[in-house]
Structure formats: structure tokens, C-alpha cells
C-alpha positions as CSV (number, residue, x, y, z in Angstrom):
1,M,26.2,32.2,143.9
2,A,23.1,30.5,143.6
3,V,21.6,28.7,140.7
4,V,18.3,30.0,139.2
5,D,17.6,27.4,136.7
6,A,19.3,24.2,137.1
7,N,17.7,22.1,134.7
8,A,18.6,24.7,132.0
9,R,22.3,24.9,133.2
10,L,22.4,20.9,133.5
11,K,21.4,21.0,129.8
12,A,23.9,23.5,128.5
13,L,26.9,21.8,130.3
14,D,25.6,18.4,128.7
15,R,25.9,20.2,125.2
16,Q,29.4,21.8,126.2
17,K,30.5,18.1,126.8
18,L,29.2,16.8,123.7
19,L,30.7,19.3,121.6
20,Y,33.9,19.1,123.1
21,N,34.1,15.4,122.9
22,L,32.8,15.7,119.2
23,H,34.6,18.6,118.0
24,C,37.5,20.3,120.4
25,K,39.2,16.9,121.5
26,K,40.2,16.1,117.7
27,C,40.9,19.7,116.6
28,E,44.0,20.4,115.1
29,N,44.0,23.9,116.3
30,Y,43.0,23.0,119.9
31,N,45.6,22.6,122.8
32,E,45.8,23.9,126.3
33,R,47.4,27.1,125.5
34,N,44.3,28.5,123.5
35,S,41.6,26.3,124.9
36,L,39.9,29.2,126.3
37,K,40.1,31.3,123.3
38,W,38.8,31.1,119.8
39,C,40.7,28.8,117.7
40,P,41.4,29.8,114.0
41,G,38.5,28.5,112.1
42,C,36.2,27.1,114.8
43,A,33.3,25.9,113.3
44,I,31.3,26.1,116.7
45,W,32.8,28.7,118.1
46,D,29.2,30.6,118.4
47,E,27.7,27.7,119.7
48,F,30.1,27.7,122.8
49,Q,29.6,31.6,123.2
50,K,25.5,31.1,123.2
51,I,26.2,28.2,125.9
52,G,28.2,30.7,127.9
53,E,25.3,33.1,128.0
54,V,22.8,30.6,129.1
55,L,25.5,29.6,131.7
56,D,26.0,33.0,132.7
57,S,22.3,33.6,132.9
58,T,21.0,30.2,135.0
59,I,23.2,31.7,137.9
60,S,22.8,34.7,140.3
61,E,25.0,36.3,143.0
62,K,23.9,35.7,146.5
63,E,23.8,38.8,148.3
64,E,25.6,38.8,151.7
65,S,24.1,40.3,154.8
66,A,25.6,42.4,156.7
């Protein structure tokens, strides 16, 4: 995979880390079992979804030459 827009990717990763530190670490619903899924009553789930879309759009698959 190759990074298409490194600046946008770094901003999204920084935002993801900030949200995790401010919200998820202290969330009573967060645990290792459901860390990859929606937590009941999560106030920031939509924002995490948008960050995921940004991260997906900032990389591209490298085509292998045969």
C-alpha cells in the first residue's frame, strides 16, 4: 500500500488518538473485547467512522508488476 495524502492521514490519526485519550480510555463501556465495535451509547462513534473513511481514502493499493 502507498500513502496518497500523508498530511490528511496524519491529521486523522492525531484526531483518532485525541478522541481515544479524551473519551474511550475513561468510557465505562470500553473494553478490549468491544474495542473494534460500537460501544452502547457512544457519543463519538460517528466521528470515528468518518476518521476511518479518511484513513481509507488516503492509501491506495500498489499494483504488483508481474
